[in-house]
C-alpha positions in Angstrom: -4.6 -16.1 -18.2 -2.2 -15.4 -15.4 -0.6 -12.1 -14.4 1.6 -10.8 -11.6 0.6 -7.5 -10.0 2.8 -5.7 -7.6 0.1 -3.9 -5.6 2.4 -1.6 -3.6 5.1 0.5 -5.3 6.3 4.1 -4.8 7.2 6.6 -7.5 8.3 10.2 -7.2 8.5 13.0 -9.8 11.7 13.0 -11.7 12.8 16.4 -10.3 12.8 14.8 -6.8 14.7 11.7 -7.8 17.0 10.2 -6.6 17.3 12.7 -3.7 14.0 11.7 -2.2 14.8 8.0 -1.9 18.4 8.7 -0.7 17.0 11.0 2.0 14.5 8.4 3.1 17.2 5.7 3.3 19.4 8.0 5.3 16.7 9.1 7.6 16.9 6.0 9.8 20.1 4.2 8.8 19.7 1.5 11.5 16.7 0.1 9.5 19.0 -0.7 6.5 16.8 0.6 3.7 18.6 0.4 0.4 16.7 1.7 -2.7 16.8 -0.6 -5.7 15.6 2.1 -8.1 16.0 5.9 -8.1 12.3 6.2 -7.4 11.4 7.4 -10.9 8.5 6.1 -13.0 10.9 5.0 -15.7 13.0 2.9 -13.4 9.9 1.5 -11.7 8.6 0.4 -15.1 12.0 -1.1 -16.0 12.2 -2.9 -12.7 8.7 -4.4 -13.2 9.7 -5.7 -16.6 13.1 -7.0 -15.5 11.5 -8.9 -12.6 8.7 -10.4 -14.8 6.0 -8.4 -13.0 3.1 -7.5 -15.4 1.7 -4.5 -13.5 2.5 -2.2 -10.6 0.2 -0.1 -8.5 1.6 3.3 -7.6 0.8 4.5 -4.1 1.4 8.3 -3.8 1.3 10.1 -0.5 0.1 13.7 0.1 2.5 14.8 2.8 1.5 18.5 2.6 -2.1 19.8 2.6 -1.1 22.2 -0.2 0.2 19.5 -2.5 -2.9 17.4 -3.2 -3.5 18.7 -6.7 0.1 18.2 -7.8 0.4 14.7 -6.3 -2.7 13.4 -7.9 -2.0 15.0 -11.3 1.3 13.3 -11.3 -0.2 10.0 -10.4 -2.6 10.3 -13.3 0.2 11.3 -15.6 2.2 8.2 -14.7 -0.8 5.9 -15.1 -1.5 7.5 -18.5 2.1 7.3 -19.7 3.0 3.8 -18.5 0.7 0.9 -19.5 2.2 -1.3 -16.8 1.4 1.1 -14.0 -1.9 1.7 -12.3 -2.2 4.5 -9.7 -4.0 5.5 -6.6 -4.6 9.0 -5.4 -4.2 10.6 -2.0 -5.7 13.3 0.1 -4.7 15.1 3.3 -7.3 15.4 6.0 -6.0 18.9 6.9 -6.4 20.3 3.4 -9.5 22.5 3.1 -10.4 21.0 -0.3 -9.9 17.3 0.5 -13.6 16.5 -0.3 -13.5 18.1 -3.8 -10.1 16.4 -4.4 -11.7 13.0 -3.7 -14.2 13.7 -6.5 -11.3 14.8 -8.7 -9.5 11.6 -8.0 -12.5 9.7 -9.4 -12.5 12.0 -12.5 -8.8 11.3 -13.0 -9.5 7.6 -13.2 -7.3 6.7 -10.2 -8.1 3.4 -8.5 -8.1 4.2 -4.8 -6.9 6.3 -1.9 -3.5 5.9 -0.2 -3.2 7.1 3.4 0.1 7.1 5.2 -0.4 8.5 8.8 3.3 8.7 9.5 4.2 10.9 6.6 0.9 12.9 6.9 1.5 13.7 10.6 -1.7 12.2 11.9 -3.0 9.0 13.6 -5.2 6.7 11.6 -8.1 7.2 14.1 -7.7 10.9 14.6 -11.1 12.6 14.5 -10.1 14.5 11.4 -10.0 11.3 9.4 -13.6 10.3 10.1 -15.3 12.6 7.6 -12.7 11.6 5.1 -13.4 7.9 5.5 -17.2 8.7 5.4 -16.8 10.4 2.1 -14.5 7.7 0.7 -17.1 5.1 1.7 -19.8 7.0 -0.2 -17.6 7.3 -3.3 -16.8 3.6 -3.1 -13.0 3.7 -3.6 -10.8 1.3 -1.7 -8.4 2.8 0.9 -4.9 1.5 1.4 -3.2 2.5 4.7 0.3 1.9 6.0 0.3 0.0 9.2 2.7 -0.6 12.1 6.3 0.6 12.3 7.8 3.1 9.9 11.4 4.4 9.8 10.1 7.9 9.4 8.7 7.9 12.9 10.3 4.9 14.6 9.2 5.7 18.1 5.5 6.3 17.4 3.1 4.0 15.7 0.6 6.1 13.8 -1.5 3.1 12.5 -1.6 0.4 15.1 -3.6 -2.8 14.7 -6.1 -1.4 17.3 -6.5 1.7 15.1 -6.9 -0.3 11.9 -9.6 -2.4 13.7 -11.4 0.7 14.9 -11.6 2.2 11.5 -12.6 -1.0 9.8 -15.4 -1.4 12.4 -16.5 2.2 12.2 -16.8 2.2 8.4 -18.0 -1.3 7.4 -18.9 -0.3 3.9 -15.4 1.0 3.2 -12.9 -1.4 1.5 -9.8 -1.1 3.7 -6.5 -2.6 2.8 -3.9 -2.8 5.6 -0.4 -2.7 4.1 2.4 -4.9 5.5 -0.1 -7.6 6.6 -1.8 -5.4 9.1 1.3 -5.0 11.3 1.3 -8.7 12.4 5.1 -8.6 11.9 5.7 -6.1 14.6 3.9 -7.8 17.5 4.7 -11.5 18.0 2.0 -11.6 20.7 -0.7 -10.4 18.4 -3.3 -13.2 18.0 -3.7 -14.5 14.5 -7.5 -14.0 14.7 -7.2 -10.3 15.7 -9.0 -9.1 12.6 -11.6 -11.8 12.3 -14.5 -9.4 12.8 -13.2 -7.0 10.1 -14.9 -8.5 7.0 -14.1 -5.3 5.0 -10.4 -5.6 5.6 -7.8 -6.9 3.1 -4.0 -7.1 3.3 -0.9 -6.7 1.2 2.4 -8.5 2.0 4.8 -5.7 1.1 8.2 -6.0 2.8 7.2 -9.5 4.2 10.8 -10.8 3.4 12.1 -8.2 5.9 9.5 -8.6 8.6 8.3 -12.2 8.9 9.1 -15.8 8.0 7.5 -17.7 5.1 5.9 -19.9 7.7 4.2 -16.9 9.4 2.9 -15.6 6.1 1.5 -19.0 5.3 -0.3 -19.1 8.7 -1.9 -15.8 7.9 -2.9 -16.8 4.4 -4.4 -20.0 5.7 -6.3 -18.1 8.3 -7.7 -15.2 6.4 -7.8 -16.7 2.9 -5.7 -15.9 -0.1 -8.7 -13.9 -1.5 -8.0 -11.2 1.1 -4.2 -10.9 0.5 -2.3 -9.3 -2.4 1.3 -9.3 -3.5 3.4 -6.2 -3.0 7.1 -5.2 -2.8 7.1 -1.6 -1.5 9.5 -0.8 -4.4 12.0 0.9 -4.4 12.7 -0.8 -1.1 12.4 -4.3 -2.6 11.8 -5.8 -6.0 9.9 -8.6 -7.6 12.5 -11.4 -7.6 13.1 -11.0 -3.9 9.5 -11.1 -2.9 8.6 -13.8 -5.4 11.4 -16.0 -4.0 10.0 -15.4 -0.5 6.5 -16.3 -1.6 7.8 -19.5 -3.2 9.2 -20.5 0.2 5.7 -20.5 1.9 4.6 -23.8 0.3 1.3 -22.2 -0.8 -0.8 -24.0 -3.3 -0.9 -22.9 -7.0 -4.4 -21.5 -6.6 -3.4 -19.5 -3.5 -0.4 -18.1 -5.2 -2.5 -17.1 -8.2 -5.0 -15.4 -6.0 -2.3 -13.5 -4.1 -0.2 -12.6 -7.1 -2.9 -10.9 -9.1 -6.5 -12.0 -8.6 -7.1 -10.2 -5.2 -5.6 -6.9 -6.4 -7.4 -7.1 -9.7 -10.8 -7.5 -8.0 -10.3 -5.2 -5.0 -8.6 -2.4 -7.0 -10.6 -2.9 -10.2 -7.6 -3.3 -12.4 -8.1 -5.9 -15.1 
């Protein structure tokens, strides 16, 4: 049986939609972000269905140390209400209760931890992150991190390839997923084998149609293996039909496409 899993979508509470996505789009107009949903759970679920995507994985972000509880409660609420949506949780390293919140994320049945250094006002390799990653490693949840450029802080890279490599090396027992193909798109001089030593590192290809050619993605898939790469759109900033069309242009084999479209995410995130 085959599925399609969008392993990287964003959803916001109804009371903040659509103002949140409109604000994010206007924050850096030169990037040209155009939201394709209003950011709500309802429209996310409708978009998945309209684009023939079976499941989506919600990636919430705790942007304020005081908001951990609310963010994770809402993620669990969405996961419980919408059969087509799985959810991650998130913690903020500056929150005094981040460690107990990690345990609560497990109790809520969420599937991993999302870290977005740009929106959390940290660098991925800040010392405050090390005890967080140590605890996550002990719990056994996967961690998905934004990597490379972000419109929110266009002049500062908060999760560079060097930082990703440093964290992957420092915490070899932690399952680390580098969003946006580990920032390969943002440095043409970055060697393809840069992450070869990071055996605990996986990737998603969210926003690949905006950031790289199909040929470049195929080179990365061929090098790292489809079993380390998962399909994602970064909805509401893209949608299934756009990213599926892009994937079709790569010339990947049927088996590699199946692996990327659902098998990797299902295994790494424990979904199906």
